[in-house]
KEKE-3310 file (N, C-alpha, C; in steps of 0.2 Angstrom, whole numbers, plus 5000, padded with zeros to 4 digits):
npx = (5250:5256:5255:5264:5280:5290:5297:5285:5277:5271:5256:5254:5266:5267:5266:5252:5251:5258:5250:5238:5243:5243:5238:5221:5203:5202:5193:5181:5171:5166:5160:5150:5142:5138:5131:5119:5114:5112:5104:5097:5099:5108:5125:5141:5157:5171:5188:5190:5198:5201:5188:5180:5172:5162:5155:5150:5141:5132:5126:5117:5107:5110:5113:5128:5143:5161:5176:5193:5208:5218:5214:5212:5205:5193:5180:5180:5181:5192:5195:5192:5186:5182:5177:5163:5146:5137:5128:5125:5124:5116:5123:5140:5154:5169:5181:5194:5202:5205:5216:5226:5226:5233:5227:5216:5204:5199:5196:5186:5176:5173:5168:5156:5150:5146:5138:5121:5113:5122:5139:5150:5164:5179:5194:5210:5214:5225:5230:5230:5238:5249:5253:5259:5259:5267:5262:5252:5248:5244:5238:5223:5221:5207:5203:5208:5201:5189:5190:5192:5179:5171:5157:5149:5135:5136:5138:5147:5158:5165:5177:5184:5197:5193:5179:5163:5155:5154:5152:5142:5149:5152:5153:5159:5168:5180:5192:5196:5205:5201:5202:5199:5191:5176:5164:5148:5141:5129:5120:5111:5099:5100:5089:5086:5076:5077:5082:5092:5088:5075:5072:5066:5053:5048:5048:5039:5028:5025:5021:5008:4999:4983:4965:4953:4956:4958:4962:4974:4981:4981:4989:5001:5003:5006:5017:5027:5028:5033:5044:5053:5063:5063:5073:5085:5090:5087:5090:5089:5086:5077:5075:5066:5071:5083:5080:5074:5084:5093:5084:5080:5071:5061:5044:5040:5048:5044:5031:5034:5039:5028:5018:5025:5026:5013:5009:5018:5015:5001:4996:4990:4987:4993:4995:5005:5002:5006:5005:5001:5002:4992:5000:5007:5020:5027:5025:5018:5018:5008:4998:4987:4978:4971:4957:4942:4935:4938:4948:4958:4964:4980:4992:5008:5018:5026:5023:5010:5003:4990:4974:4959:4942:4926:4910:4914:4923:4939:4943:4944:4955:4948:4936:4940:4943:4931:4926:4933:4934:4938:4953:4957:4954:4964:4976:4990:4991:4997:5007:5009:5020:5012:5006:4993:4988:4982:4971:4972:4980:4972:4966:4972:4973:4981:4996:4997:5004:5006:5008:5018:5015:5023:5036:5050:5061:5046:5042:5037:5026:5020:5003:4989:4977)
npy = (4484:4482:4496:4498:4501:4498:4485:4474:4471:4458:4454:4442:4438:4443:4442:4438:4448:4458:4461:4465:4477:4485:4500:4504:4505:4513:4513:4517:4527:4523:4511:4515:4522:4512:4505:4512:4511:4497:4492:4479:4469:4455:4453:4451:4453:4455:4452:4456:4459:4465:4465:4476:4482:4473:4473:4486:4485:4475:4481:4489:4481:4472:4455:4449:4443:4441:4438:4433:4430:4431:4433:4445:4447:4441:4440:4437:4426:4413:4412:4411:4420:4411:4400:4402:4399:4402:4417:4418:4428:4444:4456:4459:4466:4474:4483:4493:4482:4476:4482:4475:4463:4452:4445:4454:4455:4442:4441:4451:4445:4434:4440:4445:4433:4428:4437:4441:4453:4464:4471:4480:4491:4499:4509:4515:4531:4532:4544:4552:4546:4538:4525:4523:4515:4500:4488:4487:4480:4486:4503:4511:4522:4533:4531:4518:4510:4512:4505:4492:4489:4490:4487:4484:4487:4501:4512:4526:4532:4544:4548:4559:4565:4574:4573:4568:4558:4546:4553:4555:4552:4559:4547:4549:4558:4556:4561:4568:4572:4564:4556:4542:4530:4523:4510:4505:4491:4484:4469:4456:4443:4426:4422:4434:4443:4452:4468:4479:4493:4491:4485:4491:4496:4483:4478:4487:4483:4470:4474:4480:4470:4463:4466:4478:4495:4506:4499:4494:4506:4511:4502:4504:4517:4515:4507:4515:4525:4518:4511:4522:4533:4547:4562:4573:4583:4590:4582:4586:4578:4571:4561:4547:4534:4536:4542:4531:4522:4529:4529:4539:4553:4568:4575:4579:4572:4559:4560:4562:4549:4541:4545:4543:4529:4525:4530:4522:4508:4507:4515:4527:4544:4558:4571:4583:4591:4605:4611:4624:4630:4639:4648:4653:4650:4638:4621:4607:4592:4582:4570:4569:4557:4553:4544:4534:4545:4556:4566:4559:4559:4556:4553:4550:4551:4545:4550:4554:4547:4544:4541:4548:4543:4546:4541:4528:4530:4535:4552:4568:4582:4594:4589:4586:4599:4603:4595:4596:4590:4577:4576:4583:4574:4565:4557:4559:4572:4586:4600:4617:4632:4640:4632:4627:4615:4601:4605:4618:4616:4614:4626:4636:4638:4626:4625:4618:4604:4596:4579:4575:4563:4558:4557:4549:4548:4556:4573:4587:4600:4617:4619:4628:4630)
npz = (5909:5926:5937:5948:5949:5956:5968:5972:5988:5998:6006:6012:6016:6029:6047:6057:6067:6062:6050:6057:6062:6051:6043:6047:6046:6035:6025:6031:6028:6016:6020:6029:6020:6012:6021:6023:6010:6008:6018:6027:6017:6010:6012:6006:6011:6003:6005:6019:6029:6045:6049:6053:6045:6042:6055:6054:6043:6048:6059:6052:6049:6039:6033:6035:6029:6031:6022:6019:6011:6020:6035:6047:6059:6071:6065:6052:6039:6034:6017:5999:5985:5976:5983:5985:5981:5965:5964:5977:5986:5989:5987:5983:5991:5988:5995:5992:5987:5975:5969:5975:5969:5957:5945:5940:5931:5931:5945:5946:5938:5946:5957:5952:5948:5960:5966:5967:5964:5963:5962:5972:5972:5978:5975:5976:5967:5954:5949:5959:5969:5964:5965:5978:5988:5993:5994:5984:5969:5957:5954:5948:5934:5931:5917:5915:5925:5920:5908:5912:5917:5906:5896:5906:5918:5926:5939:5943:5956:5967:5980:5990:6001:6010:6010:6016:6012:5998:5981:5966:5950:5934:5921:5909:5912:5921:5925:5936:5950:5962:5978:5979:5969:5965:5961:5957:5952:5942:5939:5930:5936:5932:5924:5919:5924:5934:5939:5948:5951:5950:5962:5973:5969:5967:5981:5986:5978:5983:5995:5992:5990:5987:5981:5985:5977:5986:5997:5993:5991:6003:6010:6003:6007:6020:6019:6013:6023:6034:6029:6025:6034:6046:6045:6052:6045:6029:6014:6001:5990:5977:5968:5967:5968:5974:5986:5992:5992:6002:6013:6021:6024:6022:6024:6011:6003:6006:6001:5988:5984:5987:5978:5966:5966:5966:5954:5946:5949:5950:5941:5943:5943:5953:5965:5973:5989:5996:6012:6022:6038:6051:6056:6045:6042:6046:6039:6030:6020:6009:6000:5986:5977:5961:5957:5953:5948:5956:5969:5982:5998:6005:6018:6019:6029:6043:6056:6055:6045:6038:6031:6028:6030:6023:6023:6020:6010:6005:6009:6001:6000:6000:6006:6018:6023:6025:6035:6048:6060:6058:6055:6066:6077:6076:6085:6083:6079:6069:6074:6072:6072:6079:6088:6087:6082:6072:6066:6061:6050:6039:6036:6028:6010:6000:5992:5976:5968:5953:5947:5934:5922:5912:5914:5922:5935:5941:5937:5947:5944:5946:5949:5946:5960)
capx = (5256:5254:5258:5269:5286:5295:5296:5279:5277:5265:5253:5255:5273:5267:5263:5245:5251:5260:5244:5233:5246:5243:5232:5214:5197:5203:5187:5175:5166:5163:5156:5144:5138:5135:5126:5113:5111:5111:5101:5093:5101:5113:5131:5147:5163:5177:5194:5187:5203:5200:5181:5176:5166:5156:5151:5146:5135:5127:5123:5112:5102:5113:5115:5134:5149:5167:5181:5199:5213:5223:5210:5216:5200:5188:5173:5182:5182:5198:5192:5193:5179:5180:5174:5156:5142:5135:5122:5123:5124:5113:5128:5147:5158:5177:5183:5201:5205:5207:5223:5231:5225:5236:5222:5210:5198:5196:5194:5180:5172:5171:5164:5150:5147:5144:5133:5114:5111:5128:5146:5152:5171:5183:5201:5214:5215:5233:5231:5231:5243:5254:5255:5265:5258:5271:5258:5248:5250:5243:5232:5220:5219:5200:5202:5210:5196:5183:5191:5191:5172:5168:5151:5145:5130:5140:5138:5154:5157:5172:5177:5190:5200:5189:5172:5160:5153:5155:5147:5141:5154:5151:5157:5163:5173:5183:5199:5197:5210:5198:5207:5197:5186:5171:5160:5142:5140:5123:5119:5104:5099:5101:5083:5085:5070:5078:5087:5092:5084:5068:5071:5062:5046:5046:5047:5032:5022:5024:5017:5002:4994:4977:4959:4950:4961:4959:4965:4981:4984:4982:4995:5006:5005:5009:5024:5031:5030:5037:5051:5057:5064:5064:5080:5086:5092:5084:5095:5087:5086:5070:5074:5062:5075:5089:5077:5073:5091:5095:5080:5080:5067:5056:5038:5040:5051:5040:5026:5036:5040:5022:5015:5029:5024:5006:5009:5021:5012:4994:4994:4986:4990:4993:4997:5007:4999:5010:5000:5003:4999:4989:5006:5010:5027:5028:5020:5018:5017:5004:4997:4981:4978:4965:4954:4935:4932:4939:4954:4958:4970:4984:4998:5012:5023:5025:5020:5003:5001:4983:4969:4952:4936:4919:4905:4917:4928:4945:4941:4948:4958:4943:4931:4943:4942:4924:4925:4939:4934:4942:4960:4958:4953:4970:4980:4996:4990:5003:5006:5013:5023:5008:5004:4986:4986:4981:4965:4975:4983:4967:4963:4974:4973:4987:5000:4996:5009:5003:5013:5018:5015:5027:5043:5052:5056:5042:5043:5031:5025:5015:4996:4984:4972)
capy = (4483:4485:4503:4498:4500:4495:4479:4473:4468:4454:4454:4435:4437:4446:4439:4441:4454:4463:4463:4469:4483:4489:4506:4501:4509:4518:4513:4517:4531:4519:4506:4518:4524:4506:4502:4516:4509:4490:4490:4473:4464:4450:4456:4447:4458:4452:4455:4460:4461:4465:4464:4481:4484:4468:4476:4492:4482:4471:4486:4492:4476:4467:4449:4450:4438:4444:4433:4436:4424:4432:4436:4448:4448:4435:4440:4436:4419:4412:4409:4415:4421:4405:4396:4404:4397:4407:4421:4416:4434:4449:4461:4457:4472:4473:4490:4494:4476:4474:4484:4470:4456:4452:4444:4458:4454:4436:4442:4454:4440:4430:4444:4446:4427:4426:4442:4441:4460:4467:4472:4487:4491:4505:4508:4522:4534:4533:4551:4555:4542:4536:4519:4524:4509:4495:4482:4487:4477:4492:4507:4512:4529:4533:4527:4511:4507:4512:4500:4486:4489:4491:4483:4482:4492:4504:4519:4528:4536:4546:4550:4563:4565:4579:4572:4564:4552:4547:4557:4552:4555:4558:4542:4551:4564:4553:4563:4573:4569:4562:4551:4535:4529:4518:4508:4501:4487:4480:4463:4453:4436:4421:4423:4441:4446:4457:4473:4482:4499:4488:4481:4495:4495:4476:4478:4490:4479:4465:4477:4482:4465:4463:4468:4485:4499:4510:4495:4494:4512:4512:4498:4508:4523:4513:4504:4521:4529:4514:4510:4527:4536:4554:4564:4579:4588:4588:4580:4589:4573:4570:4555:4542:4528:4538:4543:4524:4519:4532:4528:4545:4557:4573:4573:4581:4566:4553:4561:4560:4542:4538:4547:4539:4522:4525:4530:4516:4502:4507:4519:4532:4551:4561:4578:4585:4596:4609:4614:4629:4631:4645:4653:4655:4649:4630:4618:4600:4590:4576:4568:4567:4552:4553:4538:4534:4552:4561:4566:4556:4562:4551:4556:4544:4553:4540:4553:4555:4541:4544:4542:4548:4540:4549:4537:4522:4531:4540:4558:4572:4587:4598:4586:4587:4606:4604:4591:4597:4585:4571:4577:4586:4569:4561:4558:4561:4578:4590:4607:4622:4636:4643:4627:4626:4608:4599:4608:4624:4614:4614:4633:4640:4634:4623:4625:4611:4602:4590:4575:4574:4556:4556:4557:4544:4549:4561:4580:4591:4606:4620:4619:4633:4626)
capz = (5914:5932:5938:5953:5945:5961:5970:5976:5994:5998:6013:6014:6020:6035:6052:6059:6071:6057:6046:6061:6063:6045:6043:6048:6045:6029:6021:6035:6025:6011:6023:6031:6014:6009:6026:6022:6004:6008:6024:6027:6012:6011:6009:6007:6011:6000:6008:6024:6034:6052:6050:6056:6040:6044:6060:6052:6039:6052:6063:6048:6047:6034:6034:6032:6031:6028:6021:6017:6011:6026:6039:6053:6064:6072:6062:6045:6038:6029:6011:5993:5982:5972:5988:5986:5975:5961:5966:5984:5990:5985:5985:5985:5991:5989:5996:5991:5987:5968:5968:5978:5965:5950:5940:5942:5927:5933:5951:5945:5936:5952:5962:5948:5948:5967:5967:5963:5962:5960:5965:5974:5974:5978:5974:5975:5961:5953:5947:5966:5974:5960:5968:5983:5993:5990:5993:5978:5962:5953:5955:5941:5932:5929:5911:5916:5928:5915:5903:5916:5918:5900:5895:5912:5920:5931:5942:5945:5962:5970:5988:5992:6008:6014:6009:6021:6009:5991:5977:5960:5945:5927:5919:5904:5915:5927:5925:5941:5955:5968:5981:5978:5964:5966:5956:5959:5946:5942:5935:5930:5938:5927:5920:5916:5926:5940:5939:5955:5952:5951:5968:5978:5967:5969:5988:5987:5975:5987:6001:5990:5991:5982:5984:5982:5976:5991:6002:5991:5992:6011:6012:6000:6011:6027:6018:6012:6029:6038:6026:6025:6041:6046:6046:6055:6040:6022:6009:5994:5985:5974:5964:5971:5970:5978:5992:5995:5994:6008:6018:6025:6020:6025:6022:6004:5999:6007:5997:5981:5983:5987:5972:5961:5966:5964:5946:5943:5951:5949:5935:5946:5944:5959:5966:5980:5993:6001:6016:6026:6045:6052:6057:6039:6042:6046:6034:6029:6013:6009:5993:5984:5971:5958:5955:5953:5947:5961:5972:5988:6002:6009:6021:6021:6034:6049:6062:6054:6042:6039:6026:6032:6026:6024:6020:6018:6005:6007:6008:5997:6004:6001:6010:6025:6026:6027:6041:6052:6066:6057:6056:6073:6081:6075:6091:6081:6075:6068:6077:6069:6077:6084:6093:6087:6081:6065:6063:6058:6044:6034:6036:6022:6004:5999:5985:5973:5963:5949:5945:5927:5921:5906:5917:5927:5940:5939:5940:5950:5941:5949:5946:5950:5963)
cpx = (5254:5258:5263:5275:5291:5294:5289:5280:5271:5263:5254:5262:5273:5264:5256:5246:5253:5254:5239:5236:5246:5237:5225:5209:5198:5197:5180:5169:5162:5158:5150:5139:5134:5130:5119:5110:5108:5107:5096:5094:5107:5119:5137:5153:5169:5184:5193:5192:5202:5193:5177:5171:5160:5152:5147:5140:5130:5123:5117:5107:5104:5114:5122:5139:5155:5172:5187:5204:5218:5219:5214:5211:5196:5182:5174:5184:5188:5195:5194:5186:5177:5177:5166:5152:5140:5129:5120:5123:5120:5119:5135:5151:5165:5180:5191:5205:5208:5214:5228:5231:5228:5231:5216:5204:5195:5193:5187:5175:5169:5167:5157:5146:5143:5138:5126:5112:5117:5134:5147:5160:5173:5190:5204:5215:5223:5234:5233:5237:5249:5257:5260:5264:5262:5267:5253:5251:5250:5238:5230:5220:5211:5199:5203:5204:5190:5184:5190:5183:5168:5163:5147:5140:5133:5138:5145:5153:5165:5171:5184:5191:5195:5181:5169:5157:5154:5150:5148:5146:5151:5155:5161:5168:5176:5190:5201:5201:5207:5202:5205:5191:5182:5167:5154:5140:5134:5123:5112:5105:5099:5095:5082:5080:5071:5084:5087:5088:5076:5067:5066:5055:5044:5044:5040:5026:5020:5019:5010:4997:4988:4971:4957:4956:4963:4963:4973:4984:4986:4988:5001:5008:5008:5016:5029:5033:5034:5044:5056:5058:5065:5071:5080:5087:5089:5090:5094:5088:5079:5070:5072:5067:5081:5086:5076:5079:5094:5091:5080:5077:5063:5049:5037:5043:5047:5034:5028:5037:5033:5018:5019:5027:5017:5005:5012:5018:5005:4992:4990:4989:4989:4995:5000:5004:5004:5006:5003:4999:4996:4994:5009:5017:5028:5023:5021:5016:5013:5002:4989:4982:4971:4963:4946:4932:4933:4946:4953:4965:4973:4990:5002:5018:5021:5022:5013:5000:4993:4979:4962:4946:4930:4915:4909:4922:4933:4943:4946:4951:4952:4937:4934:4942:4935:4922:4932:4940:4937:4949:4961:4957:4959:4975:4987:4996:4996:5002:5011:5016:5019:5004:4996:4984:4984:4975:4967:4978:4978:4964:4965:4974:4980:4990:4999:5001:5006:5009:5013:5019:5020:5035:5045:5059:5052:5044:5037:5031:5019:5009:4992:4978:4965)
cpy = (4486:4492:4504:4496:4497:4488:4479:4469:4464:4453:4447:4434:4440:4442:4442:4447:4460:4466:4467:4476:4488:4495:4503:4507:4514:4518:4514:4521:4527:4514:4509:4520:4518:4504:4506:4513:4502:4488:4484:4468:4460:4452:4452:4452:4454:4456:4459:4462:4460:4463:4470:4483:4479:4470:4481:4490:4479:4476:4489:4487:4471:4461:4449:4445:4441:4438:4437:4430:4425:4436:4439:4450:4442:4435:4438:4429:4418:4409:4413:4415:4415:4400:4397:4402:4403:4410:4419:4422:4439:4454:4458:4464:4470:4480:4490:4487:4474:4476:4479:4463:4457:4451:4448:4457:4447:4437:4446:4449:4436:4433:4444:4439:4425:4431:4441:4448:4464:4467:4479:4487:4498:4503:4514:4524:4535:4540:4554:4552:4539:4529:4519:4518:4503:4488:4482:4484:4483:4497:4510:4520:4528:4529:4520:4507:4507:4506:4493:4484:4489:4485:4481:4488:4495:4511:4521:4533:4538:4548:4553:4563:4569:4578:4567:4558:4552:4551:4554:4556:4554:4553:4544:4557:4561:4555:4567:4569:4567:4556:4544:4535:4523:4516:4503:4497:4482:4474:4460:4446:4432:4422:4430:4445:4452:4462:4477:4488:4497:4485:4485:4495:4488:4475:4481:4486:4474:4468:4479:4477:4465:4466:4475:4490:4503:4506:4495:4500:4514:4508:4501:4514:4521:4510:4510:4524:4525:4512:4516:4530:4543:4556:4571:4585:4585:4587:4583:4584:4572:4565:4550:4536:4530:4539:4536:4521:4522:4531:4533:4551:4562:4571:4574:4575:4560:4554:4559:4553:4539:4539:4543:4532:4521:4525:4524:4510:4501:4511:4525:4539:4554:4568:4579:4591:4599:4613:4618:4630:4638:4650:4656:4654:4641:4627:4610:4598:4583:4575:4568:4562:4553:4546:4539:4541:4557:4561:4563:4558:4556:4555:4551:4545:4548:4544:4554:4549:4540:4545:4542:4546:4544:4544:4531:4523:4536:4547:4562:4578:4592:4596:4587:4594:4607:4600:4591:4592:4579:4571:4579:4580:4564:4562:4560:4568:4582:4597:4611:4626:4639:4639:4625:4619:4607:4603:4615:4622:4615:4621:4636:4636:4632:4626:4618:4610:4596:4586:4574:4566:4553:4556:4552:4545:4555:4568:4582:4598:4610:4621:4624:4629:4628)
cpz = (5920:5933:5944:5950:5950:5963:5974:5982:5994:6005:6016:6017:6027:6040:6053:6063:6066:6052:6051:6063:6057:6046:6043:6047:6040:6025:6025:6032:6020:6014:6026:6026:6012:6014:6025:6015:6004:6014:6023:6021:6014:6008:6011:6006:6009:6002:6014:6030:6041:6054:6053:6051:6041:6049:6058:6048:6043:6056:6059:6046:6042:6037:6031:6034:6027:6027:6018:6016:6017:6031:6045:6059:6065:6068:6054:6044:6033:6023:6005:5990:5978:5976:5988:5980:5971:5964:5973:5989:5986:5983:5987:5985:5992:5989:5997:5992:5980:5966:5971:5973:5958:5944:5941:5938:5930:5940:5951:5943:5941:5956:5959:5948:5955:5968:5963:5961:5959:5964:5967:5976:5974:5977:5973:5968:5959:5951:5954:5969:5970:5962:5973:5988:5990:5990:5988:5972:5957:5956:5948:5940:5931:5922:5911:5919:5923:5910:5906:5916:5912:5898:5900:5914:5926:5933:5944:5951:5964:5977:5989:5999:6013:6014:6014:6018:6001:5987:5970:5955:5938:5924:5913:5906:5921:5927:5931:5947:5962:5971:5979:5973:5966:5961:5959:5952:5946:5938:5935:5933:5931:5922:5917:5919:5931:5938:5945:5956:5952:5958:5973:5976:5968:5976:5989:5984:5979:5993:5999:5991:5985:5985:5981:5982:5982:5997:6000:5992:5999:6013:6009:6004:6017:6025:6017:6018:6034:6035:6026:6032:6041:6047:6049:6050:6033:6017:6002:5989:5983:5969:5968:5973:5975:5985:5996:5996:6001:6014:6023:6021:6025:6022:6014:6000:6000:6002:5990:5980:5983:5980:5966:5960:5964:5957:5943:5943:5949:5944:5937:5946:5951:5959:5973:5983:5997:6005:6021:6033:6046:6054:6051:6038:6041:6041:6034:6022:6013:6001:5992:5977:5968:5955:5956:5953:5952:5965:5979:5992:6006:6012:6023:6026:6041:6055:6062:6051:6042:6032:6029:6028:6028:6020:6017:6013:6007:6005:6004:6002:6006:6006:6018:6028:6028:6034:6045:6058:6065:6058:6063:6078:6081:6081:6089:6077:6075:6071:6073:6074:6082:6089:6092:6085:6074:6062:6059:6051:6038:6033:6029:6016:6003:5992:5982:5968:5959:5947:5937:5925:5916:5908:5922:5929:5938:5941:5943:5947:5945:5945:5950:5953:5960)
residu = (MET:PRO:ARG:ASN:LEU:GLY:PRO:VAL:LEU:HIS:LEU:GLU:ASP:LEU:THR:LEU:GLU:GLN:ARG:GLN:ALA:GLN:PRO:ASP:ARG:CYS:GLN:GLU:ARG:TRP:TYR:ARG:TRP:LEU:ALA:ALA:ARG:LEU:ALA:GLY:MET:ARG:VAL:LEU:ASP:ALA:GLY:ALA:GLY:THR:GLY:TYR:GLY:VAL:GLU:ILE:LEU:ARG:GLU:SER:GLY:CYS:VAL:CYS:GLU:GLY:PHE:ASP:PRO:LEU:PRO:ALA:GLY:PRO:LEU:VAL:ARG:GLN:ALA:ARG:ILE:SER:ASP:TYR:PRO:ALA:GLU:SER:TRP:ASP:TRP:VAL:VAL:ALA:LEU:ASP:VAL:ILE:GLU:HIS:VAL:GLU:ALA:ASP:ALA:ALA:PHE:LEU:ALA:GLU:LEU:LEU:ARG:VAL:ALA:ARG:VAL:GLY:VAL:ILE:LEU:SER:THR:PRO:ASN:TRP:ILE:ARG:TRP:SER:CYS:GLY:ASN:PRO:TYR:HIS:VAL:ARG:GLU:TYR:THR:PRO:ASP:GLU:LEU:ARG:ALA:LEU:LEU:ALA:GLY:LEU:ASP:VAL:GLU:CYS:TRP:GLY:LEU:ASP:VAL:ASP:GLU:ALA:GLU:PRO:ARG:ARG:LEU:ASP:PRO:MET:ARG:LEU:ASP:GLU:PRO:THR:ALA:ALA:LEU:GLY:ALA:VAL:ILE:TYR:ARG:GLU:SER:ILE:ASP:GLY:SER:PHE:ARG:PRO:ARG:HIS:TYR:TYR:PRO:LEU:LEU:ALA:ARG:ALA:ALA:LEU:GLY:THR:GLY:PRO:LEU:GLU:ASP:GLN:LEU:THR:ARG:LEU:MET:VAL:TRP:THR:GLY:THR:TYR:LEU:GLN:GLY:SER:ALA:THR:HIS:SER:GLU:VAL:TYR:ASP:PRO:ILE:GLU:ILE:LEU:ILE:ARG:ARG:SER:ALA:TRP:CYS:ASP:GLN:MET:THR:THR:VAL:PHE:LEU:TRP:LEU:ALA:LEU:ARG:LEU:LEU:GLY:LEU:PRO:GLY:ARG:MET:LEU:VAL:LEU:ARG:HIS:THR:ASP:GLY:VAL:SER:GLY:HIS:THR:ALA:ALA:GLU:VAL:TYR:TYR:SER:GLY:GLY:TRP:HIS:PHE:TYR:ASP:PRO:HIS:PRO:HIS:TYR:LEU:GLN:ALA:TYR:ARG:ILE:GLY:GLY:VAL:VAL:ALA:SER:TYR:GLU:GLN:LEU:ARG:ALA:HIS:LEU:GLU:LEU:PRO:ALA:GLY:ASN:VAL:THR:ARG:TRP:ARG:GLY:LEU:ASP:GLY:ARG:GLY:LEU:ASP:GLY:LEU:PHE:VAL:LEU:PRO:PRO:THR:ILE:TYR:ARG:GLN:THR:PRO:ASN:ARG:GLU:PRO:PRO:GLU:PHE:VAL:LEU:GLU:THR:PRO)
# end
């Protein structure tokens, strides 16, 4: 039974001016979070209203279209989800929409039909709001939303009024009174060959190309460094997929992604080098990959993005310590707090972390150099 026990008002009874006067930008934090996750993908915004979310998604590089049965802005097409062909968009998002729809299960099925990769929705939490909005047919308790999504491949998210962005929720403990509930619903394509957490390794695999192993690793290093972007603050995230989703990383996170992909795509073990500068304070992180009977040094950070060759073969860290003229000649050389430049980077022994191959995502455990 719908949880709005009073008379339900209907947006279709409002004029355009009255619809435009409704509270706006309430979902802006959701949209900005999505923009970081879905950058560059094709996104259909269902129930887009005034279309401000379409603008946010387009700014992140998304190919985005918004539709609404009752559009309230020039960027929004007047249409219904049934007007769109099957699997015609990578993602379909419906932010604070499903609580307005009487036939919610049928609406969700239509969203999933149109999505190739998945659906992302948000909705107010009835535990918090008790359906105080007269335009809502219902609001869901966490258990009711979980029942609606039963059998689907779902990540559960929540967003409270004082939080900057959504946070992951334990799907078995959805009883907390967070202001809004969210769901990222993954689906397979018709042939069953594609699952979205495989999307990023597939992008990297395409970048590998073919040919000699070192050429593939060099292309992987370049792809990692250019796909990820630097950040002013460290997110403390070390799940490679989450790093790739956020597209925001420090050198240790870029190295984590590079080593994980080298293991996953090429079967090559690697280790993380935590390098200290001569000032003993500042540092940098890079990678070594083991193949052809030895270690080979790769730095995926876009400021340095370098693999140095000796005798036509990518050198190891120890070889570079013996040939400081190679990294010293790099025009993008890194400087520590003492200002000495990249040559100082190879003076102190590194702390070496070894990638354990039996975990996914991998752990890094301390190994004695």
